[in-house]
Structure formats: structure tokens, C-alpha cells
PAFI-128250 format. One record per residue (C-alpha): residue number from 1; residue in three letters; x, y, z. Coordinates in steps of 0.25 Angstrom, whole numbers, plus 5000, padded with zeros to 4 digits. Layout:
BEGIN
[NUM, "ALA", [X, Y, Z]] ...
END
This chain:
BEGIN
[1, "MET", [5602, 6353, 5060]] [2, "VAL", [5597, 6340, 5065]] [3, "ARG", [5605, 6328, 5069]] [4, "SER", [5604, 6321, 5055]] [5, "GLU", [5609, 6333, 5048]] [6, "LEU", [5621, 6334, 5058]] [7, "LEU", [5624, 6320, 5055]] [8, "GLN", [5624, 6322, 5040]] [9, "LYS", [5633, 6334, 5042]] [10, "LEU", [5643, 6326, 5050]] [11, "CYS", [5642, 6314, 5040]] [12, "ASN", [5645, 6324, 5029]] [13, "TYR", [5657, 6330, 5036]] [14, "TYR", [5663, 6317, 5040]] [15, "PRO", [5660, 6307, 5029]] [16, "ASN", [5671, 6297, 5033]] [17, "ILE", [5663, 6295, 5046]] [18, "LEU", [5651, 6285, 5046]] [19, "ARG", [5637, 6292, 5047]] [20, "ARG", [5634, 6282, 5058]] [21, "ASP", [5646, 6286, 5066]] [22, "ILE", [5643, 6301, 5065]] [23, "GLU", [5629, 6298, 5069]] [24, "ARG", [5634, 6290, 5081]] [25, "ILE", [5643, 6302, 5085]] [26, "LEU", [5631, 6312, 5085]] [27, "GLU", [5623, 6302, 5093]] [28, "ILE", [5634, 6301, 5104]] [29, "ILE", [5636, 6317, 5104]] [30, "PHE", [5621, 6320, 5106]] [31, "PHE", [5620, 6308, 5116]] [32, "GLU", [5631, 6314, 5124]] [33, "ILE", [5626, 6328, 5124]] [34, "SER", [5613, 6324, 5129]] [35, "GLU", [5618, 6315, 5139]] [36, "ALA", [5627, 6326, 5145]] [37, "LEU", [5615, 6335, 5145]] [38, "CYS", [5607, 6324, 5153]] [39, "ARG", [5619, 6324, 5163]] [40, "GLY", [5618, 6339, 5165]] [41, "GLU", [5631, 6342, 5158]] [42, "ASN", [5634, 6353, 5149]] [43, "ILE", [5639, 6351, 5135]] [44, "GLU", [5648, 6361, 5128]] [45, "ILE", [5652, 6359, 5113]] [46, "ARG", [5662, 6370, 5110]] [47, "GLY", [5659, 6379, 5099]] [48, "PHE", [5644, 6374, 5099]] [49, "GLY", [5638, 6376, 5113]] [50, "SER", [5634, 6370, 5125]] [51, "PHE", [5622, 6361, 5130]] [52, "TYR", [5618, 6361, 5145]] [53, "PRO", [5606, 6356, 5153]] [54, "LYS", [5598, 6366, 5160]] [55, "LYS", [5588, 6362, 5171]] [56, "TYR", [5575, 6370, 5172]] [57, "LYS", [5567, 6370, 5185]] [58, "SER", [5553, 6365, 5186]] [59, "TYR", [5542, 6376, 5186]] [60, "LYS", [5527, 6378, 5185]] [61, "GLY", [5521, 6380, 5172]] [62, "ARG", [5508, 6381, 5166]] [63, "ASN", [5501, 6372, 5155]] [64, "PRO", [5497, 6382, 5144]] [65, "LYS", [5485, 6374, 5140]] [66, "THR", [5478, 6373, 5153]] [67, "GLY", [5485, 6383, 5162]] [68, "GLU", [5488, 6373, 5172]] [69, "SER", [5501, 6375, 5181]] [70, "ILE", [5511, 6363, 5179]] [71, "GLN", [5525, 6360, 5184]] [72, "ILE", [5536, 6360, 5174]] [73, "PRO", [5547, 6350, 5178]] [74, "GLU", [5561, 6354, 5179]] [75, "LYS", [5569, 6350, 5166]] [76, "ILE", [5583, 6350, 5160]] [77, "LEU", [5585, 6356, 5146]] [78, "PRO", [5597, 6356, 5137]] [79, "LEU", [5602, 6370, 5133]] [80, "TYR", [5612, 6374, 5123]] [81, "ARG", [5621, 6386, 5123]] [82, "PRO", [5629, 6389, 5110]] [83, "SER", [5644, 6392, 5110]] [84, "ARG", [5649, 6406, 5108]] [85, "ASP", [5656, 6401, 5095]] [86, "LEU", [5642, 6396, 5090]] [87, "LEU", [5635, 6409, 5093]] [88, "GLU", [5646, 6417, 5086]] [89, "LYS", [5645, 6408, 5074]] [90, "LEU", [5630, 6409, 5073]] [91, "ASN", [5630, 6424, 5075]] [92, "SER", [5641, 6426, 5065]] [93, "LYS", [5633, 6420, 5053]] [94, "GLN", [5622, 6431, 5054]] [95, "ASP", [5620, 6437, 5040]] 
END
């Protein structure tokens, strides 16, 4: 599902709320999640999962094309861990 599909589903579930209002709500939610991750905070959405930033140290790598040794800089990546409820839901639907 992409963002526009999520927006359309929400509009179908809540026809009494204007589309632009739902769109604004989605923008605020995604903005706040990304800002919290940038501040190094964890985000927990009960029943769905949690997002958290993980810092990776710099290391020496190799350019696969030339074989030259290069320094890979440290970086922070967002990670996602699904909730136990979501995992149970996903695994119970196996046919």
C-alpha cells in the first residue's frame, strides 16, 4: 500500500471528513514520526510496532569496481520491529 491508497481508504472509511483534512492529518503523523527519529527517539504504535534509530559505526570497505579501499562513514538508519499482535495476526492467516 502506498500513501495515496492509504489516503483513499481513510476517505472511504470517514466520508464525513474532508479529503484535505485527512491528507493534512497524514502529513502531520508522518512528519512527527520522522522528526522524532531525527531526535533519536523511539516511536511505539501499540498493536503495530515500533520504530527506532540505530547508529552504525564507520568502517573500511572496498569499492567493488576498482578494488580500492574506502572509508564508509558512520550513519543512522531507522529500524522497525513489529508488535507481537501484528506478528500473530500475520502468521495466523497462513493457508
